[in-house]
N, C-alpha and C positions, 0 to 999 in steps of 0.2 A: 279477351273474354270469349269463351266458347258457348255455343247455343245448342250443342249436341246432347247426347244421352248421358248426362251426368257431369258432375263438377270436375274441373281440372285440378291437378295437384296444387297449383298456385291458389285457386279459389278455396280449396279445403284448408290450405295453410293459413290464408288470410283470416278466414272465419275462426279457425281454431286458435289463432293468436289472440283474438278477442275473447273467445269463450274460456280459454284456459290461462288467462293472464294471472300469474301466480298470486299476487297480493289480493286481488279480488276473489279468486277461487278460495284462498285461505280464509278470507273474511266471511264468505258464504258458508264454508264448512264450520267455522267457529260459531257463527250465529245459529246454524241449524243444530249443532250439538248443544249449544246453550239452551235453545228452545226446548229440546227434549229433556234436558236436565231440569230446567225451570218448572216444567209441567209434569215431571216424573213420568214421562212417557216410556222411556226405554226399560227401566228397572221395575216399574210398578211396585215400588217399595211400600208395603202396607203401613210401615212406621213413619213414612214421610208423606204427610198430607199437603196438598196444595191448597192454600187459602185463596179461594176464588173471590170472596167478598169478605172484607173485614167486618165482623159483626158490630163492633162499636160505632163504625162510621158508615157502613153500607157501601163503602168504596171498594174498587177492585184491589185485590191483594197485590203486593209488590212483585211477586214472581209472575203474575199474570200480566201486569203492566210491562215488565221487562220483556216477557215473551212476545208481547204484541210489538214492542219496539224492534226486537230481533227480526220478526216476520217482515215488518216494514222495511228494514234495512236490506233484507234479502230481495224483496220486491224491487227496491231501488236499484240494486246491483243488476238484476235481470233487465230492467228498463235501460240502464246504462249500456248493457251489452247490445240491446236492440238498436239503440241510437248509434253506437259505434259500427255495427254491421251495416247500418243505413249509409254510412260513408264509404263503404268498400265498393270496389269496381268488380262485382261478380254478376253472374247470370241473374237477370231481373226476377223471373219467377222464383228461383231459389232464394234470392235475397228476401223477397216478400214472405215466403214460407218460413224461413229461418227467423225473420223478425216477428212474424205472427206467433210462432212457437214461443219465442222469448217473452213476448208481451203477454201471452196467455199464462205462462209460468209466473210472470210478475203479478198478474191479476190474481192468480191462485194464492200467492203469498200475501198479497194486499188484502184479499178477502178474509184470509185467516187472521191477519192483524186486526181488521175491522171487527170481526166477530169476537176476538179476545178483548178488544178495547171497549166493547159496548158495555156501558155502566149498569145495564140491567139485563137479566136473563131474557133470552129470546122467547117469544111466545110460541114459536114453532121451530125448535132446534133442528128438526129434520129438513125443513126448508132451507135453513142456513147452511146445513151440511150439503144439500143438493146444489146450492148456489156455488159453494166452494168447489165441489166436485166437477161442476160444469166447466170451470176454467181448466182443470186438468185434462178433461176429455177433449177440450178444444186444443190444448197444447199437443196432445197425442195426434189429433186429426191433422194439424198443420205439420208437425214434426215428422210424421211417418215417411213422407216423400223425400225428406232432406236429412234423414238419419245419419248419413255419412259425415255430415258436417259436425255432428255432435259426438262422434267417436274420436277419442284421442288418437293422435298419430302413432303408428307402430314405432317402437324404439329398437 
């Protein structure tokens, strides 16, 4: 393990092996795509309305419940990555920053899941959005110094 100015190729490879593990990466991609479709985020199809609350029951609509589950699954995947990076023999400060980045991204997805799964509308949606955004800002803060680990290896 090197303590100089940047990660070694071995350190980069070890972290990237965790970050880009094929099955998990595919699961995250699938869940993120499903999230967008379930909430009609990408297409903004005016003919396809998302039922946020079922009028007859007052409960969350099935698409919203499923979207919250997908967000929670993505959060879990990022937390798994952080745990796995914690087991690697890499530069200590880099390890801490990579893990903090992954945990902030996990918290971002978890906060989105919690907001979606809340059975009643938030009294202050802007505050909920700010709370979610804060996790992403934190991820950027920690990840900026260790960005090399998050870039796929050149092929």
